N, C-alpha and C positions, 0 to 999 in steps of 0.2 A: 158353165163357167167362163168367163171371157180369154181369149188368149192375147196375147203381143204377138207375132210369129208364131212361133215352140213353146213362146213365156206365157207359160197361166198363171193369169194375174189374182189378188185375191180376194176373198169378197167385196171386202172393202173399198177394194176400187169404185166401186160401180155406186157408192155410199157419199153424195154431193160434200156434205160437214167433211168428208176430209181430206177434203180441194184446200178448206181452209184452214187458218190457223186456231184450233180454239181457246178462247179466253178462259176458261174453268182448266186450273194446274190438273188436276190429277185426267184430265179428260186429253191436253194438250198430252202431256207425259207418255198416258198409251197410243195413241196420235203419231209419236215423235217414235218411240218405239218399232209402231208397225212398219212405217215408215220406213226406217233405217234399215231393217230386216229385207225386205223390197229394197231398196235401193241395192243394200248387195249381195241378194240372189241374185237378182236381174244382172246387175255388172259380172258374178261370175261366168254364172249361164252365159251370158253372151259374149263374155272376153272385155268385157270392157273397163279399162283403165284408168281414164277422165273424162270429169265432167266438167260441160263449159257451161258455165250460167249463162251467159249470155246469146248462147244457142240451144235448138228445141234438140227434147230430151226426149223418147219416148213414152219414159213411166211417166212424165210431168203433166201431160192432160189426159181427158179422157173424152173424145169426142161423142161417145154414146149418151153421157149425161152432158156434156155443154160444159165440163171445167176444168180449168186451166189452174197449174197450181200456183201464185204470186212469186214474184222473186222473194220477197218475205220467208215465205215459208219453205225455198226452196235453199234458200241460205241456212233458216235453221235445223233443216232437216239434217244436212251436209254438214253442219257446225257441227252438231250432237253424234255425228261420226267421228269429225273430227278430237272432239272431245273423248271418246272409246277408244281413241289409236287407229280407227279404221277406217282413215282418210286423213288426208293434208293439204291445205290450202296452199297452191304452188306456186302465190303472187300476193301482194300486199293487197290486193282489190278487190280479191276474192271473189275472182272470176272462172281458175282453172281450180277442180281440185282431184288431185289422186286420192283413187278408189283404192283400199288394201281388203282386198277380200279376205286374202289371208295378207297376216300380218308379218312384218318382214324376218321376223324370226320362222317363223313356221315355210317364206319362201327361201330360208335359209336349210335350212330341214328337207325340202322339198329338193335341193339344189344336192347336197350330199345323199340322198337315197338313188336321184338318178345318178350321181357320178359313182358310187356301191354296184348298182341293177346293170350297171351299163362297162362295168368293170375299167372303168376310169381313172381307178387310184394312178396316183405317180404320172396321169398323162397333162399334157400342154392340148388346149382349147384355147379359141377365138371368143372374146366373148359373141361375136355377132353367130360363132358355130355354135351357142348356147340357146341363143332367142330364135336363132333359124335355122340351122343343120339340121341335114340329117336325122342323129341323133335324137333330136330330139321333138320330132312331130308324135302326135299325137298324146304328148307330156303336155304336164300345165306349164310347162317351161315355154311350149314353141307361142313365138311372139307375144309374151311377156315385151311389159314396158320398161323401157332400160332404166329409167331412174328404178323402178324398183329392186329391177336385179343385178345393179351397181352397190344400191343399200347392201343387200342380201349377199354378195358378195365381199364387200368389207367389212360384213361383221364376220364372216368367214376366216377373213383375210387375221382379224384381230383374236381367233381362236387360235390362230396359226393351222388352218385347216386348207392352206391355199394363197398362193401369194401370185398378185396383182401386179403385170408388168405392161408400160405403155409402148406403143409403137409409134410409126410415124402420124397416124390419125386414128381415129376413135375406131374405125374400123379393123385396127390393128392391134387392138387393146386383149391381151392374152390372158391367162387365166393358169396357172402350175397350180393341180390337186394336191395334195398329201394326205389322206383322209384317211 
């Protein structure tokens, strides 16, 4: 089985037709499903939050079989993730795609569990401490994309589980938990 670093690639990755958008609807649907799963799994294990279509992305080419996904295929696979709520285009030109290997609600649940597991109920933390502080090391929150984190925090704020307060800069944004 072929690997990309420490990531095991599925068998279809060495099958040249999967690097070309398939014209038959049923075959294309299966192809899209396989690519969606591969993209989510790879991004989750490699902790990748944004795919930029204009830049090289390791999954989109296979030197062993000398195949590369076309721009149209890349956009089709990412658009399928967007349609499922597993990704979002960050720009109108569809060049940058935010990958949601956990949906925002799932990230919110991870935050609540992090707060409870660490005894941070009724505590105050900065947004940066949640993303990169000592407390978050070894958790899924460590290194989380700021956009995703803020969306999850805002969802929890709407549910009354925390309050977000602004500082003088984005580094000063804080969160008061009340879970």
